[in-house]
KOLKEVEX-722855 format. One record per residue (C-alpha): residue number from 1; x, y, z; residue in one letter. Coordinates in Angstrom, 3 decimals. Example, Ala and Ser with C-alpha at 12.3 -4.5 7.8 and 13.67 -1.06 7.14 Angstrom:
<nodes>
+-----+----------+----------+----------+---+
|   k |       px |       py |       pz | r |
+-----+----------+----------+----------+---+
|   1 |   12.300 |   -4.500 |    7.800 | A |
|   2 |   13.670 |   -1.060 |    7.140 | S |
+-----+----------+----------+----------+---+
</nodes>
This chain:
<nodes>
+-----+----------+----------+----------+---+
|   k |       px |       py |       pz | r |
+-----+----------+----------+----------+---+
|   1 |  -17.797 |   45.294 |  -70.886 | I |
|   2 |  -21.096 |   47.154 |  -70.859 | S |
|   3 |  -23.542 |   48.906 |  -68.553 | K |
|   4 |  -26.237 |   46.278 |  -68.020 | R |
|   5 |  -28.431 |   44.592 |  -65.432 | T |
|   6 |  -28.453 |   40.790 |  -65.068 | Y |
|   7 |  -30.843 |   38.489 |  -63.212 | W |
|   8 |  -29.625 |   35.052 |  -62.111 | I |
|   9 |  -31.681 |   32.303 |  -60.469 | K |
|  10 |  -30.435 |   28.933 |  -59.195 | F |
|  11 |  -31.480 |   26.256 |  -56.690 | N |
|  12 |  -29.600 |   24.131 |  -54.164 | I |
|  13 |  -31.087 |   20.985 |  -52.565 | A |
|  14 |  -29.576 |   19.452 |  -49.417 | Q |
|  15 |  -29.604 |   15.621 |  -49.358 | T |
|  16 |  -26.837 |   14.916 |  -46.823 | A |
|  17 |  -27.873 |   14.157 |  -43.240 | K |
|  18 |  -25.296 |   16.383 |  -41.570 | Q |
|  19 |  -26.021 |   20.143 |  -41.371 | P |
|  20 |  -23.663 |   22.221 |  -43.497 | R |
|  21 |  -22.340 |   25.740 |  -43.136 | Q |
|  22 |  -21.933 |   26.906 |  -46.731 | Q |
|  23 |  -20.575 |   29.986 |  -48.459 | I |
|  24 |  -21.738 |   31.376 |  -51.778 | L |
|  25 |  -18.849 |   33.240 |  -53.404 | S |
|  26 |  -18.957 |   35.761 |  -56.243 | L |
|  27 |  -15.273 |   36.218 |  -57.068 | A |
|  28 |  -15.336 |   39.431 |  -59.098 | N |
|  29 |  -14.481 |   42.333 |  -56.754 | P |
|  30 |  -15.458 |   44.938 |  -59.391 | H |
|  31 |  -19.194 |   44.315 |  -59.706 | L |
|  32 |  -21.001 |   47.596 |  -59.044 | D |
|  33 |  -24.197 |   46.560 |  -57.267 | F |
|  34 |  -25.646 |   43.179 |  -56.235 | I |
|  35 |  -29.000 |   42.383 |  -54.656 | E |
|  36 |  -29.186 |   38.810 |  -53.317 | L |
|  37 |  -32.467 |   37.184 |  -52.275 | Y |
|  38 |  -32.418 |   33.854 |  -50.418 | H |
|  39 |  -35.618 |   31.787 |  -50.239 | V |
|  40 |  -35.617 |   28.512 |  -48.250 | K |
|  41 |  -38.527 |   26.068 |  -48.304 | N |
|  42 |  -40.760 |   28.726 |  -49.921 | A |
|  43 |  -39.951 |   31.338 |  -47.242 | E |
|  44 |  -37.735 |   34.366 |  -47.681 | K |
|  45 |  -34.689 |   34.058 |  -45.423 | V |
|  46 |  -32.654 |   37.137 |  -46.246 | E |
|  47 |  -32.006 |   39.880 |  -48.756 | S |
|  48 |  -28.559 |   41.383 |  -49.050 | L |
|  49 |  -26.969 |   44.343 |  -50.851 | R |
|  50 |  -23.348 |   44.165 |  -51.994 | L |
|  51 |  -21.062 |   45.771 |  -54.578 | G |
|  52 |  -18.117 |   48.119 |  -54.919 | D |
|  53 |  -20.463 |   51.123 |  -55.198 | L |
|  54 |  -20.987 |   50.646 |  -51.447 | L |
|  55 |  -18.303 |   51.323 |  -48.790 | P |
|  56 |  -16.247 |   48.233 |  -47.974 | F |
|  57 |  -17.145 |   48.523 |  -44.280 | T |
|  58 |  -20.776 |   47.578 |  -45.061 | E |
|  59 |  -19.857 |   43.993 |  -46.003 | R |
|  60 |  -21.062 |   41.336 |  -43.552 | A |
|  61 |  -18.054 |   39.092 |  -44.303 | I |
|  62 |  -14.698 |   40.841 |  -44.662 | V |
|  63 |  -13.341 |   39.714 |  -48.029 | S |
|  64 |  -12.289 |   41.217 |  -51.360 | A |
|  65 |  -14.873 |   38.911 |  -52.997 | N |
|  66 |  -18.622 |   39.075 |  -52.365 | F |
|  67 |  -19.680 |   36.331 |  -49.929 | L |
|  68 |  -22.904 |   35.078 |  -48.415 | Y |
|  69 |  -22.921 |   32.468 |  -45.621 | S |
|  70 |  -25.904 |   30.223 |  -44.837 | F |
|  71 |  -26.744 |   26.996 |  -42.997 | T |
|  72 |  -28.274 |   24.045 |  -44.839 | S |
|  73 |  -30.011 |   20.984 |  -43.332 | N |
|  74 |  -31.253 |   17.731 |  -44.864 | Q |
|  75 |  -34.349 |   18.285 |  -46.980 | G |
|  76 |  -33.794 |   22.056 |  -47.398 | D |
|  77 |  -34.413 |   23.579 |  -50.806 | E |
|  78 |  -32.680 |   26.896 |  -51.323 | H |
|  79 |  -33.626 |   29.303 |  -54.103 | H |
|  80 |  -31.320 |   32.221 |  -54.868 | F |
|  81 |  -32.124 |   35.286 |  -56.958 | Y |
|  82 |  -29.335 |   37.719 |  -57.840 | L |
|  83 |  -29.792 |   41.098 |  -59.484 | K |
|  84 |  -26.439 |   42.402 |  -60.713 | I |
|  85 |  -25.975 |   45.931 |  -62.066 | E |
|  86 |  -22.572 |   46.519 |  -63.604 | N |
|  87 |  -20.743 |   48.915 |  -65.911 | S |
|  88 |  -17.428 |   47.024 |  -66.175 | G |
|  89 |  -16.527 |   43.470 |  -67.137 | A |
|  90 |  -19.622 |   41.285 |  -66.665 | A |
|  91 |  -17.692 |   38.341 |  -65.285 | N |
|  92 |  -19.883 |   36.485 |  -62.747 | I |
|  93 |  -17.832 |   33.590 |  -61.283 | P |
|  94 |  -20.257 |   32.003 |  -58.796 | L |
|  95 |  -19.139 |   29.078 |  -56.664 | S |
|  96 |  -20.492 |   27.205 |  -53.658 | L |
|  97 |  -18.147 |   26.155 |  -50.853 | W |
|  98 |  -18.277 |   24.453 |  -47.523 | S |
|  99 |  -17.143 |   26.981 |  -44.925 | S |
| 100 |  -13.892 |   25.120 |  -44.077 | D |
| 101 |  -12.920 |   24.575 |  -47.706 | A |
| 102 |  -13.527 |   28.224 |  -48.595 | Y |
| 103 |  -11.307 |   29.610 |  -45.837 | Y |
| 104 |   -8.522 |   27.132 |  -46.658 | Q |
| 105 |   -8.645 |   28.235 |  -50.293 | N |
| 106 |   -8.802 |   31.922 |  -49.273 | A |
| 107 |   -5.676 |   31.461 |  -47.155 | E |
| 108 |   -3.777 |   29.915 |  -50.083 | Q |
| 109 |   -4.960 |   32.705 |  -52.363 | Q |
| 110 |   -3.869 |   35.348 |  -49.843 | S |
| 111 |   -0.363 |   33.838 |  -49.733 | V |
| 112 |   -0.172 |   33.902 |  -53.559 | F |
| 113 |   -1.421 |   37.505 |  -53.797 | Y |
| 114 |    0.904 |   38.572 |  -50.997 | G |
| 115 |    3.882 |   36.933 |  -52.716 | F |
| 116 |    3.043 |   38.531 |  -56.061 | Q |
| 117 |    2.472 |   42.025 |  -54.649 | L |
| 118 |    5.476 |   41.683 |  -52.320 | G |
| 119 |    7.850 |   40.968 |  -55.204 | I |
| 120 |    6.462 |   43.861 |  -57.270 | L |
| 121 |    6.614 |   46.293 |  -54.337 | A |
| 122 |   10.154 |   45.170 |  -53.414 | A |
| 123 |   11.416 |   45.697 |  -56.985 | I |
| 124 |    9.654 |   49.082 |  -57.159 | G |
| 125 |   10.998 |   50.340 |  -53.809 | L |
| 126 |   14.518 |   49.041 |  -54.482 | F |
| 127 |   14.505 |   50.858 |  -57.836 | S |
| 128 |   13.244 |   53.998 |  -56.084 | L |
| 129 |   16.153 |   53.921 |  -53.608 | F |
| 130 |   18.628 |   53.406 |  -56.476 | I |
| 131 |   17.008 |   56.338 |  -58.333 | A |
| 132 |   17.337 |   58.611 |  -55.274 | I |
| 133 |   21.002 |   57.743 |  -54.661 | T |
| 134 |   22.117 |   57.677 |  -58.313 | S |
| 135 |   19.830 |   60.448 |  -59.673 | H |
| 136 |   18.991 |   58.097 |  -62.553 | S |
| 137 |   15.954 |   58.886 |  -64.727 | Y |
| 138 |   15.856 |   55.256 |  -65.883 | S |
| 139 |   15.426 |   53.952 |  -62.339 | Y |
| 140 |   12.963 |   56.759 |  -61.496 | S |
| 141 |   10.656 |   55.894 |  -64.402 | Y |
| 142 |   11.014 |   52.146 |  -63.803 | F |
| 143 |   10.215 |   52.581 |  -60.111 | S |
| 144 |    7.145 |   54.701 |  -60.936 | A |
| 145 |    6.060 |   52.095 |  -63.511 | Y |
| 146 |    6.406 |   49.127 |  -61.140 | V |
| 147 |    4.769 |   50.891 |  -58.176 | L |
| 148 |    1.794 |   52.032 |  -60.282 | S |
| 149 |    1.478 |   48.482 |  -61.663 | I |
| 150 |    1.659 |   47.120 |  -58.096 | T |
| 151 |   -1.230 |   49.369 |  -57.073 | L |
| 152 |   -3.111 |   48.333 |  -60.237 | F |
| 153 |   -2.698 |   44.623 |  -59.409 | V |
| 154 |   -3.812 |   45.264 |  -55.808 | A |
| 155 |   -6.893 |   47.039 |  -57.193 | T |
| 156 |   -7.549 |   44.226 |  -59.675 | L |
| 157 |   -7.603 |   41.697 |  -56.833 | H |
| 158 |   -9.861 |   43.964 |  -54.743 | G |
| 159 |   -7.177 |   44.405 |  -52.062 | L |
| 160 |   -6.675 |   48.142 |  -52.575 | A |
| 161 |  -10.382 |   48.758 |  -51.884 | F |
| 162 |  -10.143 |   46.640 |  -48.745 | R |
| 163 |   -6.952 |   48.134 |  -47.275 | F |
| 164 |   -6.294 |   51.555 |  -48.886 | I |
| 165 |   -9.593 |   53.315 |  -49.721 | W |
| 166 |  -12.400 |   51.228 |  -48.075 | P |
| 167 |  -14.595 |   54.291 |  -47.446 | S |
| 168 |  -14.236 |   55.769 |  -50.947 | F |
| 169 |  -16.137 |   53.704 |  -53.560 | P |
| 170 |  -15.707 |   56.538 |  -56.081 | I |
| 171 |  -11.930 |   55.905 |  -56.105 | V |
| 172 |  -12.584 |   52.196 |  -56.740 | Q |
| 173 |  -14.706 |   53.094 |  -59.779 | Q |
| 174 |  -11.906 |   54.912 |  -61.622 | Y |
| 175 |   -8.765 |   53.308 |  -60.161 | A |
| 176 |   -8.292 |   50.577 |  -62.803 | L |
| 177 |   -8.334 |   52.724 |  -65.989 | P |
| 178 |   -6.427 |   55.552 |  -64.259 | A |
| 179 |   -3.643 |   53.286 |  -62.971 | L |
| 180 |   -3.360 |   51.496 |  -66.334 | L |
| 181 |   -2.949 |   54.843 |  -68.117 | S |
| 182 |   -0.371 |   55.969 |  -65.536 | L |
| 183 |    1.577 |   52.718 |  -65.974 | S |
| 184 |    1.554 |   53.170 |  -69.769 | M |
| 185 |    2.936 |   56.695 |  -69.455 | M |
| 186 |    5.861 |   55.569 |  -67.281 | F |
| 187 |    6.468 |   52.524 |  -69.527 | A |
| 188 |    7.052 |   54.802 |  -72.533 | F |
| 189 |    9.269 |   57.199 |  -70.542 | L |
| 190 |   11.287 |   54.283 |  -69.152 | F |
| 191 |   11.652 |   52.735 |  -72.629 | S |
| 192 |   12.975 |   56.009 |  -74.019 | E |
| 193 |   15.707 |   56.152 |  -71.380 | K |
| 194 |   16.743 |   52.517 |  -71.183 | V |
| 195 |   17.051 |   52.104 |  -74.973 | M |
| 196 |   18.887 |   55.442 |  -75.332 | L |
| 197 |   16.652 |   56.723 |  -78.135 | F |
| 198 |   18.046 |   60.216 |  -77.541 | K |
| 199 |   21.375 |   59.048 |  -78.985 | Y |
| 200 |   20.319 |   56.282 |  -81.373 | H |
| 201 |   16.842 |   56.951 |  -82.799 | N |
| 202 |   15.267 |   60.415 |  -82.782 | Q |
| 203 |   12.051 |   59.224 |  -84.461 | M |
| 204 |   11.375 |   56.691 |  -81.713 | M |
| 205 |   12.326 |   59.248 |  -79.090 | L |
| 206 |    9.575 |   61.565 |  -80.365 | R |
| 207 |    7.154 |   58.615 |  -80.645 | L |
| 208 |    7.787 |   57.586 |  -77.025 | C |
| 209 |    7.188 |   61.124 |  -75.759 | R |
| 210 |    4.003 |   61.533 |  -77.832 | I |
| 211 |    2.680 |   58.189 |  -76.531 | C |
| 212 |    3.525 |   59.164 |  -72.943 | A |
| 213 |    1.630 |   62.445 |  -73.421 | A |
| 214 |   -1.345 |   60.580 |  -74.951 | L |
| 215 |   -1.361 |   58.168 |  -71.979 | S |
| 216 |   -1.561 |   61.136 |  -69.607 | A |
| 217 |   -4.373 |   62.584 |  -71.740 | L |
| 218 |   -6.303 |   59.268 |  -71.633 | I |
| 219 |   -5.910 |   59.268 |  -67.834 | L |
| 220 |   -7.391 |   62.777 |  -67.532 | I |
| 221 |  -10.193 |   62.208 |  -70.073 | I |
| 222 |  -11.084 |   58.881 |  -68.409 | G |
| 223 |  -11.947 |   60.694 |  -65.180 | L |
| 224 |  -14.774 |   62.523 |  -67.002 | F |
| 225 |  -16.116 |   59.536 |  -68.963 | L |
| 226 |  -18.331 |   56.700 |  -67.781 | S |
| 227 |  -16.470 |   53.750 |  -66.289 | Y |
| 228 |  -17.485 |   51.556 |  -69.253 | T |
| 229 |  -16.080 |   53.987 |  -71.830 | A |
| 230 |  -12.914 |   54.706 |  -69.816 | A |
| 231 |  -12.190 |   50.984 |  -69.363 | L |
| 232 |  -12.758 |   50.158 |  -73.053 | R |
| 233 |  -10.507 |   53.006 |  -74.251 | I |
| 234 |   -7.764 |   52.094 |  -71.774 | T |
| 235 |   -7.783 |   48.388 |  -72.681 | I |
| 236 |   -7.480 |   49.203 |  -76.399 | Y |
| 237 |   -4.693 |   51.688 |  -75.597 | A |
| 238 |   -2.767 |   49.090 |  -73.552 | V |
| 239 |   -3.036 |   46.528 |  -76.375 | M |
| 240 |   -1.724 |   49.077 |  -78.909 | I |
| 241 |    1.004 |   50.293 |  -76.519 | A |
| 242 |    2.248 |   46.721 |  -75.960 | S |
| 243 |    2.576 |   46.157 |  -79.713 | I |
| 244 |    4.366 |   49.498 |  -80.179 | M |
| 245 |    6.871 |   48.866 |  -77.377 | L |
| 246 |    7.495 |   45.372 |  -78.718 | M |
| 247 |    8.152 |   46.831 |  -82.178 | Y |
| 248 |   10.505 |   49.499 |  -80.797 | M |
| 249 |   12.547 |   47.044 |  -78.756 | S |
| 250 |   12.684 |   44.487 |  -81.600 | A |
| 251 |   13.897 |   47.187 |  -84.034 | T |
| 252 |   16.701 |   48.213 |  -81.669 | Q |
| 253 |   17.569 |   44.571 |  -80.924 | A |
| 254 |   17.988 |   43.841 |  -84.658 | L |
| 255 |   20.422 |   46.770 |  -84.827 | K |
| 256 |   22.585 |   44.959 |  -82.274 | G |
| 257 |   21.858 |   46.842 |  -79.043 | F |
| 258 |   22.469 |   44.425 |  -76.166 | K |
| 259 |   19.915 |   45.905 |  -73.748 | L |
| 260 |   17.206 |   46.072 |  -76.421 | A |
| 261 |   17.357 |   42.271 |  -76.823 | K |
| 262 |   16.577 |   41.756 |  -73.136 | L |
| 263 |   13.921 |   44.471 |  -73.326 | F |
| 264 |   12.299 |   42.749 |  -76.321 | A |
| 265 |   12.197 |   39.409 |  -74.496 | L |
| 266 |   10.449 |   41.030 |  -71.542 | G |
| 267 |    7.882 |   42.757 |  -73.745 | W |
| 268 |    7.058 |   39.544 |  -75.650 | V |
| 269 |    5.475 |   38.152 |  -72.475 | G |
| 270 |    3.774 |   41.438 |  -71.677 | M |
| 271 |    2.455 |   41.908 |  -75.212 | M |
| 272 |    1.003 |   38.394 |  -75.432 | L |
| 273 |   -0.536 |   38.699 |  -71.960 | G |
| 274 |   -2.032 |   42.135 |  -72.666 | A |
| 275 |   -3.425 |   41.072 |  -76.049 | L |
| 276 |   -5.007 |   37.885 |  -74.665 | L |
| 277 |   -6.483 |   39.607 |  -71.613 | S |
| 278 |   -7.728 |   42.534 |  -73.702 | G |
| 279 |   -9.382 |   40.170 |  -76.195 | A |
| 280 |  -11.037 |   38.233 |  -73.349 | L |
| 281 |  -12.316 |   41.405 |  -71.636 | Y |
| 282 |  -13.609 |   42.820 |  -74.933 | L |
| 283 |  -15.258 |   39.473 |  -75.801 | D |
| 284 |  -13.220 |   39.112 |  -78.992 | L |
| 285 |  -12.272 |   35.521 |  -78.064 | I |
| 286 |  -13.629 |   32.891 |  -75.678 | E |
| 287 |  -11.393 |   30.874 |  -73.375 | W |
| 288 |  -12.072 |   29.028 |  -70.144 | D |
| 289 |   -9.707 |   31.251 |  -68.171 | M |
| 290 |  -10.064 |   34.343 |  -66.027 | H |
| 291 |   -9.456 |   37.385 |  -68.248 | A |
| 292 |   -6.831 |   38.919 |  -65.937 | K |
| 293 |   -4.618 |   35.777 |  -65.786 | T |
| 294 |   -2.646 |   36.190 |  -69.090 | P |
| 295 |   -1.938 |   39.859 |  -68.292 | F |
| 296 |   -0.671 |   39.068 |  -64.784 | L |
| 297 |    1.577 |   36.256 |  -66.070 | L |
| 298 |    2.995 |   38.487 |  -68.825 | G |
| 299 |    3.480 |   41.315 |  -66.346 | L |
| 300 |    5.463 |   39.094 |  -63.957 | S |
| 301 |    7.814 |   38.000 |  -66.776 | V |
| 302 |    8.218 |   41.561 |  -68.032 | E |
| 303 |    9.008 |   43.142 |  -64.630 | V |
| 304 |   11.665 |   40.505 |  -63.871 | L |
| 305 |   13.321 |   41.039 |  -67.276 | F |
| 306 |   13.229 |   44.830 |  -66.826 | M |
| 307 |   14.821 |   44.553 |  -63.362 | A |
| 308 |   17.587 |   42.358 |  -64.826 | A |
| 309 |   18.038 |   44.825 |  -67.689 | L |
| 310 |   18.496 |   47.758 |  -65.306 | L |
| 311 |   20.974 |   45.792 |  -63.203 | A |
| 312 |   23.053 |   45.059 |  -66.326 | I |
| 313 |   22.889 |   48.686 |  -67.422 | R |
| 314 |   23.850 |   49.923 |  -63.946 | Y |
| 315 |   26.852 |   47.575 |  -63.953 | N |
| 316 |   27.882 |   48.687 |  -67.484 | D |
| 317 |   27.734 |   52.357 |  -66.434 | E |
| 318 |   29.770 |   51.622 |  -63.299 | R |
| 319 |   32.457 |   49.830 |  -65.318 | L |
| 320 |   32.495 |   52.680 |  -67.868 | A |
| 321 |   33.063 |   55.245 |  -65.082 | K |
| 322 |   35.884 |   53.143 |  -63.626 | L |
| 323 |   37.510 |   52.947 |  -67.052 | K |
| 324 |   37.261 |   56.731 |  -67.464 | I |
| 325 |   38.818 |   57.241 |  -63.998 | Q |
| 326 |   41.689 |   54.890 |  -64.864 | Q |
+-----+----------+----------+----------+---+
</nodes>
């Protein structure tokens, strides 16, 4: 993660007899500015400007990723020059596709993203309706956490820029660190309520509230910092927050609290995912895997465990009220 400019050059030679419609894909939707120069048989064919500093509507091919389509015939020699200016994660996953293969893969990817976001949104909205009808702070904070995470995941995949704020690149620049900070704040508030720190652990109650306030402060400060600085600070904060929440839930679980055990199990996945993704983004470790993958896997496990935890708690409270009535 740094503010740098990169130059990339590569060549493609066509040996097959049949003409090919090919697509060059750059599958990182958060690159700031890209200049692509295409030279074929020693003649300049096209120059193209892309990047999430430009409005989404200016893209020639409608996609969350950056695409360039070209035709190739037998004997053609293509030379590509890419100038990439970026202030976030300098991940440059270039791939070359036949047109048919790319759109088949894009369709499969769309189904996966839709399924993932659909589950998150459904859990978030269901929790919101429960919060409205039951006036429960636990469900309110959990709903806010899941919905902010849903928007974060949509932004991570480049879908929020495509469908929600396509004409506002400035929002795209600060959405990731802001939404991560917002999610952290609601995670601490939700943890405080679901583990009943108010009744069982005053020190952790104060710690949760301080961390929630610090998360809100990081969100506000991040809006005035460069994207590089805001992203670095937020990633470190998420890694620390995951460890803290894991420690809190494990401490309560060892004391015998039933819900804390389920909470700890959920945060194990989240903590490992956040630590691995953070280390990959910060270049602390190297692994042949996309940096966002461990975080998204851990997040999926954690949200499902939290939803189950709330369902159990809701049922326990309902049974307790029935017992009181009897």
